[in-house]
DRENDO-1510 file (C-alpha; in Angstrom, 1 decimal, always signed):
<recs>
REC; n; res; u; v; w
REC; 1; UNK; +120.0; +102.2; +172.3 .
REC; 2; UNK; +119.1; +103.4; +169.4 .
REC; 3; UNK; +115.9; +106.1; +169.1 .
REC; 4; UNK; +112.8; +104.8; +169.2 .
REC; 5; UNK; +111.2; +106.0; +165.9 .
REC; 6; UNK; +107.8; +108.1; +165.5 .
REC; 7; UNK; +105.3; +105.6; +166.0 .
REC; 8; UNK; +103.2; +107.0; +163.2 .
REC; 9; UNK; +106.2; +105.4; +160.7 .
REC; 10; UNK; +104.8; +102.4; +161.5 .
REC; 11; UNK; +101.5; +102.9; +160.8 .
REC; 12; UNK; +102.2; +104.6; +157.3 .
REC; 13; UNK; +104.4; +101.6; +156.5 .
REC; 14; UNK; +101.7; +99.3; +157.7 .
REC; 15; UNK; +99.3; +101.1; +155.6 .
REC; 16; UNK; +101.0; +101.2; +152.3 .
REC; 17; UNK; +101.8; +97.1; +153.0 .
REC; 18; UNK; +98.2; +96.3; +153.3 .
REC; 19; UNK; +97.5; +98.5; +150.2 .
REC; 20; UNK; +99.7; +96.1; +148.3 .
REC; 21; UNK; +98.6; +93.0; +150.2 .
REC; 22; UNK; +94.7; +93.7; +149.5 .
REC; 23; UNK; +94.8; +93.4; +145.7 .
REC; 24; UNK; +93.1; +90.1; +146.0 .
REC; 25; UNK; +90.0; +92.1; +146.4 .
REC; 26; UNK; +90.4; +93.5; +142.7 .
REC; 27; UNK; +90.3; +89.9; +141.6 .
REC; 28; UNK; +86.4; +90.0; +139.9 .
REC; 29; UNK; +87.5; +92.3; +137.1 .
REC; 30; UNK; +89.8; +89.2; +135.7 .
REC; 31; UNK; +86.6; +86.8; +136.0 .
REC; 32; UNK; +84.8; +87.7; +132.6 .
REC; 33; UNK; +88.1; +88.1; +131.1 .
REC; 34; UNK; +89.3; +84.9; +131.6 .
REC; 35; UNK; +85.8; +83.2; +131.1 .
REC; 36; UNK; +86.3; +84.6; +127.6 .
REC; 37; UNK; +90.1; +84.5; +127.1 .
REC; 38; UNK; +89.8; +80.8; +128.1 .
REC; 39; UNK; +86.5; +79.0; +127.9 .
REC; 40; UNK; +86.3; +78.8; +131.8 .
REC; 41; UNK; +82.9; +78.1; +133.9 .
REC; 42; UNK; +82.3; +81.4; +136.4 .
REC; 43; UNK; +83.6; +78.4; +139.4 .
REC; 44; UNK; +87.1; +77.9; +137.6 .
REC; 45; UNK; +87.6; +81.3; +137.0 .
REC; 46; UNK; +86.5; +82.0; +140.7 .
REC; 47; UNK; +89.2; +79.4; +141.7 .
REC; 48; UNK; +92.3; +81.5; +141.7 .
REC; 49; UNK; +90.7; +83.8; +144.3 .
REC; 50; UNK; +89.5; +81.4; +146.7 .
REC; 51; UNK; +93.3; +79.1; +146.8 .
REC; 52; UNK; +94.7; +82.9; +147.1 .
REC; 53; UNK; +92.5; +83.4; +150.8 .
REC; 54; UNK; +92.9; +79.5; +151.5 .
REC; 55; UNK; +97.0; +80.3; +151.7 .
REC; 56; UNK; +97.3; +83.9; +152.6 .
REC; 57; UNK; +95.0; +82.3; +155.8 .
REC; 58; UNK; +97.0; +79.4; +156.3 .
REC; 59; UNK; +100.4; +81.6; +156.1 .
REC; 60; UNK; +99.0; +83.6; +158.8 .
REC; 61; UNK; +100.4; +81.0; +161.5 .
REC; 62; UNK; +104.4; +80.1; +160.2 .
REC; 63; UNK; +104.5; +83.8; +159.2 .
REC; 64; UNK; +102.8; +84.9; +163.1 .
REC; 65; UNK; +105.3; +82.9; +165.3 .
REC; 66; UNK; +108.6; +83.9; +162.6 .
REC; 67; UNK; +107.6; +87.8; +163.5 .
REC; 68; UNK; +106.8; +87.1; +166.7 .
REC; 69; UNK; +110.2; +85.4; +166.7 .
REC; 70; UNK; +112.4; +87.6; +164.9 .
REC; 71; UNK; +110.3; +90.7; +164.3 .
REC; 72; UNK; +108.2; +92.0; +161.6 .
REC; 73; UNK; +110.6; +93.7; +159.0 .
REC; 74; UNK; +112.3; +90.7; +157.4 .
REC; 75; UNK; +109.4; +88.2; +157.1 .
REC; 76; UNK; +107.1; +91.2; +155.6 .
REC; 77; UNK; +109.5; +91.7; +152.9 .
REC; 78; UNK; +109.6; +88.4; +152.0 .
REC; 79; UNK; +106.1; +88.2; +151.6 .
REC; 80; UNK; +106.1; +91.5; +149.2 .
REC; 81; UNK; +109.0; +89.6; +146.9 .
REC; 82; UNK; +106.5; +86.5; +146.8 .
REC; 83; UNK; +103.9; +88.2; +146.2 .
REC; 84; UNK; +105.3; +90.4; +143.5 .
REC; 85; UNK; +106.7; +87.2; +141.9 .
REC; 86; UNK; +103.4; +85.4; +142.2 .
REC; 87; UNK; +101.8; +88.0; +140.0 .
REC; 88; UNK; +104.6; +87.9; +137.3 .
REC; 89; UNK; +104.8; +84.4; +137.1 .
REC; 90; UNK; +100.3; +84.5; +136.4 .
REC; 91; UNK; +101.4; +86.6; +133.2 .
REC; 92; UNK; +102.7; +83.5; +131.8 .
REC; 93; UNK; +99.0; +82.6; +131.6 .
REC; 94; UNK; +98.3; +83.2; +128.1 .
REC; 95; UNK; +101.1; +80.7; +127.0 .
REC; 96; UNK; +100.5; +78.4; +129.1 .
REC; 97; UNK; +96.4; +78.3; +129.5 .
REC; 98; UNK; +95.7; +76.3; +132.2 .
REC; 99; UNK; +93.5; +77.3; +135.6 .
REC; 100; UNK; +96.5; +75.5; +137.2 .
REC; 101; UNK; +98.9; +78.0; +136.2 .
REC; 102; UNK; +97.0; +80.5; +137.9 .
REC; 103; UNK; +96.0; +78.3; +141.2 .
REC; 104; UNK; +100.0; +77.9; +141.8 .
REC; 105; UNK; +101.6; +81.5; +140.8 .
REC; 106; UNK; +98.3; +83.5; +142.0 .
REC; 107; UNK; +96.8; +81.5; +144.7 .
REC; 108; UNK; +100.0; +79.9; +145.9 .
REC; 109; UNK; +102.7; +82.1; +145.9 .
REC; 110; UNK; +100.5; +85.2; +145.8 .
REC; 111; UNK; +99.0; +84.1; +148.7 .
REC; 112; UNK; +101.6; +82.8; +151.0 .
REC; 113; UNK; +103.2; +86.4; +150.2 .
REC; 114; UNK; +100.1; +87.9; +151.1 .
REC; 115; UNK; +99.6; +86.0; +154.2 .
REC; 116; UNK; +103.5; +86.8; +155.2 .
REC; 117; UNK; +103.0; +90.5; +154.6 .
REC; 118; UNK; +99.8; +90.9; +156.5 .
REC; 119; UNK; +100.8; +88.6; +159.9 .
REC; 120; UNK; +103.4; +91.6; +160.6 .
REC; 121; UNK; +101.7; +94.5; +160.5 .
REC; 122; UNK; +98.9; +94.2; +162.7 .
REC; 123; UNK; +100.8; +92.9; +165.5 .
REC; 124; UNK; +103.7; +96.0; +165.0 .
REC; 125; UNK; +100.8; +98.5; +164.9 .
REC; 126; UNK; +99.1; +96.9; +168.2 .
REC; 127; UNK; +102.0; +97.2; +170.1 .
REC; 128; UNK; +103.1; +100.6; +169.4 .
REC; 129; UNK; +99.3; +101.8; +170.4 .
REC; 130; UNK; +98.1; +100.2; +173.3 .
REC; 131; UNK; +96.4; +103.5; +173.9 .
REC; 132; UNK; +94.6; +103.2; +170.6 .
REC; 133; UNK; +94.9; +100.2; +169.9 .
REC; 134; UNK; +91.2; +99.6; +167.4 .
REC; 135; UNK; +92.1; +102.6; +165.7 .
REC; 136; UNK; +95.3; +101.6; +164.9 .
REC; 137; UNK; +94.8; +98.4; +163.8 .
REC; 138; UNK; +92.2; +99.5; +161.9 .
REC; 139; UNK; +94.3; +102.0; +160.0 .
REC; 140; UNK; +96.7; +99.6; +158.6 .
REC; 141; UNK; +94.1; +97.1; +157.8 .
REC; 142; UNK; +92.3; +99.9; +156.1 .
REC; 143; UNK; +94.9; +100.0; +153.5 .
REC; 144; UNK; +94.3; +96.3; +152.9 .
REC; 145; UNK; +90.3; +97.3; +152.0 .
REC; 146; UNK; +91.4; +100.3; +149.9 .
REC; 147; UNK; +93.5; +98.2; +147.3 .
REC; 148; UNK; +90.4; +97.4; +145.0 .
REC; 149; UNK; +89.5; +101.2; +144.6 .
REC; 150; UNK; +92.8; +102.1; +143.2 .
REC; 151; UNK; +94.0; +98.8; +141.3 .
REC; 152; UNK; +90.2; +97.6; +140.0 .
REC; 153; UNK; +90.1; +100.5; +137.5 .
REC; 154; UNK; +93.6; +100.4; +136.7 .
REC; 155; UNK; +93.2; +96.5; +136.5 .
REC; 156; UNK; +90.4; +97.0; +134.4 .
REC; 157; UNK; +92.0; +100.0; +132.2 .
REC; 158; UNK; +94.8; +97.8; +131.3 .
REC; 159; UNK; +93.2; +94.8; +130.6 .
REC; 160; UNK; +91.0; +96.5; +127.6 .
REC; 161; UNK; +94.0; +98.3; +126.6 .
REC; 162; UNK; +97.1; +95.5; +127.1 .
REC; 163; UNK; +95.2; +92.6; +127.9 .
REC; 164; UNK; +95.2; +90.2; +131.0 .
REC; 165; UNK; +99.1; +88.8; +130.1 .
REC; 166; UNK; +100.5; +92.5; +130.7 .
REC; 167; UNK; +98.0; +93.3; +133.5 .
REC; 168; UNK; +99.5; +90.6; +135.6 .
REC; 169; UNK; +103.0; +91.6; +134.9 .
REC; 170; UNK; +102.7; +95.5; +135.4 .
REC; 171; UNK; +100.5; +95.3; +138.2 .
REC; 172; UNK; +103.2; +92.2; +140.1 .
REC; 173; UNK; +106.3; +94.9; +139.5 .
REC; 174; UNK; +104.0; +97.3; +141.4 .
REC; 175; UNK; +103.3; +94.6; +144.3 .
REC; 176; UNK; +106.9; +93.9; +144.5 .
REC; 177; UNK; +108.0; +97.3; +144.8 .
REC; 178; UNK; +105.9; +99.1; +147.0 .
REC; 179; UNK; +105.8; +96.3; +149.2 .
REC; 180; UNK; +109.3; +95.7; +149.7 .
REC; 181; UNK; +109.9; +99.2; +150.9 .
REC; 182; UNK; +106.8; +99.8; +152.9 .
REC; 183; UNK; +107.5; +96.5; +154.8 .
REC; 184; UNK; +111.4; +98.1; +156.0 .
REC; 185; UNK; +109.4; +100.5; +157.7 .
REC; 186; UNK; +108.2; +97.8; +160.0 .
REC; 187; UNK; +109.7; +97.3; +163.4 .
REC; 188; UNK; +108.4; +96.1; +167.2 .
REC; 189; UNK; +109.3; +98.7; +170.2 .
REC; 190; UNK; +112.3; +98.3; +171.9 .
REC; 191; UNK; +112.3; +95.9; +174.8 .
REC; 192; UNK; +110.9; +97.5; +177.6 .
REC; 193; UNK; +109.3; +100.4; +175.5 .
REC; 194; UNK; +106.4; +102.2; +177.2 .
REC; 195; UNK; +104.3; +104.9; +175.7 .
REC; 196; UNK; +105.4; +108.4; +177.7 .
REC; 197; UNK; +101.7; +109.8; +179.7 .
REC; 198; UNK; +99.8; +106.7; +179.2 .
REC; 199; UNK; +98.3; +104.7; +181.8 .
REC; 200; UNK; +96.9; +101.5; +181.1 .
REC; 201; UNK; +93.1; +101.6; +182.0 .
REC; 202; UNK; +91.6; +99.4; +185.0 .
REC; 203; UNK; +91.1; +95.8; +185.1 .
REC; 204; UNK; +87.3; +96.3; +184.2 .
REC; 205; UNK; +88.3; +95.2; +180.8 .
REC; 206; UNK; +89.7; +91.9; +179.2 .
REC; 207; UNK; +93.0; +93.9; +177.8 .
REC; 208; UNK; +94.2; +95.4; +181.3 .
REC; 209; UNK; +93.3; +91.8; +182.8 .
REC; 210; UNK; +95.7; +89.7; +180.3 .
REC; 211; UNK; +98.9; +91.5; +180.9 .
REC; 212; UNK; +99.6; +89.4; +183.4 .
REC; 213; UNK; +99.4; +86.4; +181.9 .
REC; 214; UNK; +99.5; +86.2; +178.0 .
REC; 215; UNK; +98.5; +83.1; +176.1 .
REC; 216; UNK; +100.6; +80.7; +174.3 .
REC; 217; UNK; +99.0; +79.1; +171.3 .
REC; 218; UNK; +98.5; +75.9; +172.8 .
REC; 219; UNK; +96.2; +77.6; +175.5 .
REC; 220; UNK; +94.5; +79.8; +172.7 .
REC; 221; UNK; +93.0; +76.6; +170.9 .
REC; 222; UNK; +91.5; +75.1; +174.5 .
REC; 223; UNK; +89.6; +78.4; +174.9 .
REC; 224; UNK; +85.8; +78.5; +173.8 .
REC; 225; UNK; +86.0; +82.2; +173.4 .
REC; 226; UNK; +88.6; +81.5; +170.9 .
REC; 227; UNK; +86.4; +79.0; +169.1 .
REC; 228; UNK; +83.7; +81.7; +169.7 .
REC; 229; UNK; +85.2; +84.3; +168.2 .
REC; 230; UNK; +86.3; +82.1; +165.4 .
REC; 231; UNK; +82.8; +80.8; +164.0 .
REC; 232; UNK; +81.6; +84.4; +163.8 .
REC; 233; UNK; +84.5; +85.4; +161.5 .
REC; 234; UNK; +83.9; +82.7; +159.4 .
REC; 235; UNK; +80.1; +83.6; +158.9 .
REC; 236; UNK; +81.1; +87.3; +158.7 .
REC; 237; UNK; +84.0; +86.5; +155.8 .
REC; 238; UNK; +82.2; +83.8; +153.8 .
REC; 239; UNK; +79.4; +86.7; +153.3 .
REC; 240; UNK; +81.7; +89.1; +152.8 .
REC; 241; UNK; +84.5; +87.5; +150.1 .
REC; 242; UNK; +81.0; +85.9; +148.2 .
REC; 243; UNK; +79.8; +89.6; +147.4 .
REC; 244; UNK; +83.5; +90.9; +146.9 .
REC; 245; UNK; +84.6; +87.8; +144.6 .
REC; 246; UNK; +81.4; +88.4; +142.2 .
REC; 247; UNK; +80.5; +92.2; +142.2 .
REC; 248; UNK; +82.3; +93.5; +139.1 .
REC; 249; UNK; +80.8; +90.3; +137.3 .
REC; 250; UNK; +77.1; +90.6; +139.0 .
REC; 251; UNK; +77.4; +94.6; +138.0 .
REC; 252; UNK; +78.2; +93.6; +134.3 .
REC; 253; UNK; +75.6; +91.0; +134.1 .
REC; 254; UNK; +73.1; +93.3; +134.8 .
REC; 255; UNK; +74.2; +95.2; +131.3 .
REC; 256; UNK; +76.2; +97.9; +133.5 .
REC; 257; UNK; +79.5; +98.9; +131.5 .
REC; 258; UNK; +83.0; +96.9; +132.5 .
REC; 259; UNK; +84.3; +99.9; +133.6 .
REC; 260; UNK; +81.4; +101.2; +135.8 .
REC; 261; UNK; +81.6; +97.9; +137.4 .
REC; 262; UNK; +84.8; +98.4; +138.6 .
REC; 263; UNK; +83.8; +101.3; +139.8 .
REC; 264; UNK; +81.6; +99.5; +141.9 .
REC; 265; UNK; +84.4; +97.5; +143.1 .
REC; 266; UNK; +86.1; +100.3; +144.2 .
REC; 267; UNK; +83.1; +101.7; +146.1 .
REC; 268; UNK; +82.7; +98.5; +148.1 .
REC; 269; UNK; +86.7; +99.2; +148.5 .
REC; 270; UNK; +86.7; +102.2; +149.8 .
REC; 271; UNK; +84.2; +101.6; +152.4 .
REC; 272; UNK; +85.9; +98.4; +153.2 .
REC; 273; UNK; +88.3; +100.6; +154.4 .
REC; 274; UNK; +86.8; +102.9; +156.0 .
REC; 275; UNK; +85.4; +100.4; +158.0 .
REC; 276; UNK; +88.3; +99.5; +159.6 .
REC; 277; UNK; +89.4; +102.5; +161.5 .
REC; 278; UNK; +85.6; +103.2; +161.8 .
REC; 279; UNK; +84.8; +99.7; +163.1 .
REC; 280; UNK; +88.3; +99.9; +165.2 .
REC; 281; UNK; +87.4; +103.5; +166.7 .
REC; 282; UNK; +83.5; +102.5; +167.6 .
REC; 283; UNK; +85.0; +99.5; +169.7 .
REC; 284; UNK; +87.0; +101.3; +171.4 .
REC; 285; UNK; +84.2; +103.9; +172.3 .
REC; 286; UNK; +81.4; +101.3; +173.0 .
REC; 287; UNK; +83.1; +97.8; +173.0 .
REC; 288; UNK; +83.9; +95.4; +170.8 .
REC; 289; UNK; +80.7; +92.8; +171.3 .
REC; 290; UNK; +78.3; +95.8; +171.0 .
REC; 291; UNK; +80.2; +96.7; +167.8 .
REC; 292; UNK; +79.7; +93.0; +166.6 .
REC; 293; UNK; +76.0; +93.5; +167.4 .
REC; 294; UNK; +75.2; +96.4; +165.5 .
REC; 295; UNK; +77.1; +96.1; +162.3 .
REC; 296; UNK; +76.7; +91.7; +161.9 .
REC; 297; UNK; +72.9; +92.8; +162.1 .
REC; 298; UNK; +73.1; +95.3; +159.2 .
REC; 299; UNK; +75.4; +93.1; +157.6 .
REC; 300; UNK; +72.4; +90.3; +157.8 .
REC; 301; UNK; +69.9; +93.0; +156.4 .
REC; 302; UNK; +72.0; +94.2; +153.6 .
REC; 303; UNK; +72.9; +90.8; +152.6 .
REC; 304; UNK; +68.6; +89.5; +152.4 .
REC; 305; UNK; +67.9; +92.2; +150.4 .
REC; 306; UNK; +70.8; +92.5; +148.6 .
REC; 307; UNK; +69.6; +90.5; +144.6 .
REC; 308; UNK; +66.2; +92.8; +144.8 .
REC; 309; UNK; +67.2; +96.1; +145.4 .
REC; 310; UNK; +70.5; +96.1; +143.6 .
REC; 311; UNK; +69.7; +96.3; +140.1 .
REC; 312; UNK; +70.7; +99.8; +138.9 .
REC; 313; UNK; +74.4; +101.3; +139.5 .
REC; 314; UNK; +73.5; +104.1; +142.1 .
REC; 315; UNK; +71.8; +101.7; +144.5 .
REC; 316; UNK; +74.4; +99.1; +144.2 .
REC; 317; UNK; +76.8; +101.7; +144.6 .
REC; 318; UNK; +74.7; +102.2; +148.0 .
REC; 319; UNK; +74.3; +98.9; +148.8 .
REC; 320; UNK; +78.3; +97.9; +148.5 .
REC; 321; UNK; +79.1; +100.4; +150.7 .
REC; 322; UNK; +77.2; +99.3; +153.5 .
REC; 323; UNK; +78.2; +95.5; +152.9 .
REC; 324; UNK; +81.8; +97.3; +152.4 .
REC; 325; UNK; +81.8; +99.0; +155.4 .
REC; 326; UNK; +80.3; +96.1; +157.6 .
REC; 327; UNK; +82.8; +93.5; +156.1 .
REC; 328; UNK; +86.2; +96.2; +157.2 .
REC; 329; UNK; +85.3; +96.5; +160.2 .
REC; 330; UNK; +86.1; +92.8; +161.1 .
REC; 331; UNK; +89.3; +93.3; +160.7 .
REC; 332; UNK; +89.8; +95.5; +163.5 .
REC; 333; UNK; +87.2; +94.3; +165.7 .
REC; 334; UNK; +88.9; +90.7; +165.4 .
REC; 335; UNK; +92.3; +90.9; +165.8 .
REC; 336; UNK; +91.5; +93.6; +168.5 .
REC; 337; UNK; +89.6; +90.5; +170.2 .
REC; 338; UNK; +92.2; +88.2; +169.8 .
REC; 339; UNK; +94.8; +90.8; +171.5 .
REC; 340; UNK; +92.4; +91.8; +174.5 .
REC; 341; UNK; +91.3; +88.3; +175.2 .
REC; 342; UNK; +95.2; +86.6; +174.9 .
REC; 343; UNK; +97.4; +89.6; +175.3 .
REC; 344; UNK; +99.9; +90.8; +172.7 .
REC; 345; UNK; +103.2; +89.0; +173.4 .
REC; 346; UNK; +102.0; +86.2; +170.9 .
REC; 347; UNK; +99.4; +88.0; +169.1 .
REC; 348; UNK; +101.3; +87.2; +165.5 .
REC; 349; UNK; +100.7; +83.6; +166.1 .
REC; 350; UNK; +97.4; +83.8; +167.9 .
REC; 351; UNK; +96.0; +86.2; +165.7 .
REC; 352; UNK; +97.6; +83.5; +162.9 .
REC; 353; UNK; +95.5; +81.1; +164.6 .
REC; 354; UNK; +92.1; +83.2; +164.6 .
REC; 355; UNK; +92.7; +84.0; +160.9 .
REC; 356; UNK; +92.3; +80.8; +159.8 .
REC; 357; UNK; +88.9; +81.6; +160.2 .
REC; 358; UNK; +89.3; +83.9; +157.2 .
REC; 359; UNK; +90.7; +81.0; +155.3 .
REC; 360; UNK; +87.6; +79.1; +155.8 .
REC; 361; UNK; +85.6; +81.9; +154.8 .
REC; 362; UNK; +87.2; +82.9; +151.8 .
REC; 363; UNK; +86.8; +78.4; +150.3 .
REC; 364; UNK; +83.3; +78.7; +150.7 .
REC; 365; UNK; +81.9; +82.2; +150.5 .
REC; 366; UNK; +83.2; +82.9; +146.5 .
REC; 367; UNK; +83.0; +79.2; +145.5 .
REC; 368; UNK; +79.5; +79.0; +147.1 .
REC; 369; UNK; +78.7; +82.4; +145.2 .
REC; 370; UNK; +80.0; +80.7; +142.0 .
REC; 371; UNK; +78.4; +77.5; +142.5 .
REC; 372; UNK; +75.0; +78.5; +142.7 .
REC; 373; UNK; +75.3; +80.8; +139.9 .
REC; 374; UNK; +76.5; +78.5; +137.5 .
REC; 375; UNK; +73.4; +76.1; +138.6 .
REC; 376; UNK; +70.9; +78.5; +138.5 .
REC; 377; UNK; +72.3; +81.7; +136.9 .
REC; 378; UNK; +71.1; +83.9; +139.2 .
REC; 379; UNK; +72.8; +85.4; +142.9 .
REC; 380; UNK; +69.8; +85.0; +144.9 .
REC; 381; UNK; +69.7; +82.0; +146.7 .
REC; 382; UNK; +73.6; +82.9; +147.6 .
REC; 383; UNK; +73.1; +86.3; +148.9 .
REC; 384; UNK; +70.1; +84.3; +151.1 .
REC; 385; UNK; +72.4; +81.9; +152.0 .
REC; 386; UNK; +75.1; +84.6; +152.8 .
REC; 387; UNK; +72.6; +86.6; +155.1 .
REC; 388; UNK; +71.4; +83.1; +157.2 .
REC; 389; UNK; +75.7; +82.8; +157.7 .
REC; 390; UNK; +75.8; +86.3; +159.1 .
REC; 391; UNK; +72.4; +86.1; +161.4 .
REC; 392; UNK; +74.1; +82.8; +162.5 .
REC; 393; UNK; +76.9; +85.2; +163.6 .
REC; 394; UNK; +74.7; +87.4; +165.4 .
REC; 395; UNK; +73.3; +84.9; +167.5 .
REC; 396; UNK; +77.1; +83.5; +168.1 .
REC; 397; UNK; +77.6; +87.5; +169.2 .
REC; 398; UNK; +74.8; +87.4; +171.4 .
REC; 399; UNK; +76.4; +84.3; +173.1 .
REC; 400; UNK; +79.7; +85.8; +173.6 .
REC; 401; UNK; +78.6; +88.8; +175.2 .
REC; 402; UNK; +77.2; +86.8; +177.8 .
REC; 403; UNK; +79.5; +83.7; +178.4 .
REC; 404; UNK; +83.0; +86.1; +177.7 .
REC; 405; UNK; +81.7; +89.2; +179.5 .
REC; 406; UNK; +85.4; +90.5; +180.4 .
REC; 407; UNK; +85.8; +91.1; +176.5 .
REC; 408; UNK; +84.6; +95.0; +176.1 .
</recs>
């Protein structure tokens, strides 16, 4: 039997892969340049982002099933190839000048590639780190949240210097190369592998109680626990993605320079990344449901006051930092809750089912913001609706806490 790799190598590969996949969170830097170049409405300029999120989420189910059976490496490499090719093909927008081209290339091809890659890193990390599940998953998906901090300012600079076409082409080449190399580091533990010196917790938590019987996907979707988590994920995703999809345009429309608007995207990205291991580590200490209640409540309050206080660059940075941290925590909390509630054997496909909530939220949130802005020339109502959605999630979390007490 081949020697097991250092398990932190899997974390490094998953982090780097997610750093590439999270490029979608930098989309808002393209919104105004596309509107100006092709006379598109904000709704049209936001649709490629929304379509990306939908295909990202939809691909998680077959990708999760495939990686459960074949292992993560091959599926993640295919995802990296599609992600890079999707961006490179999107560079032809200058010649085709139709939003449908971006819907198909950036939205469908790159979005599907993102789903293939993302479905692989989380289960691998969770399987290698039974002792620190929230932290391990949080670090891996932290790369996804951190991506816009790297790419938003770089893409903004490239757009100014080289134009939209070359920005897509250069970005695609980088994504293709780094995604494939990092995906090659992923693998599952050997059959029968156990972490030396670690003993599972006594069956006081759901993680311990499900070891004896991992859930099949057909049983997961019949569970009230699943649908309760799913609804919370929808509402939290919709609110966070509404901000992510519009923050650069929102900031520029306050009269702030485009490069500083890109920096605001980067600040949101940095705290989005910090929220993933931060939320995961907090859940490891105080439990998932308590962490949800605390962070969801903070997010609801911030959404309610955001358009009334975020009127200067400094305050915008503070506001997006809070939004980013609370949003990012979801991507440690929900996969960990899925593993706790339904086991790790089929975690790829089971979390793929859970992740369809992200696709619904990705359809609802950004387009809601675009439509309300196109109609009212203001984001205030969009933030108010987002706050209501988050507070509904708080109420569902309370129900979840008392109805499904086996979840930590």
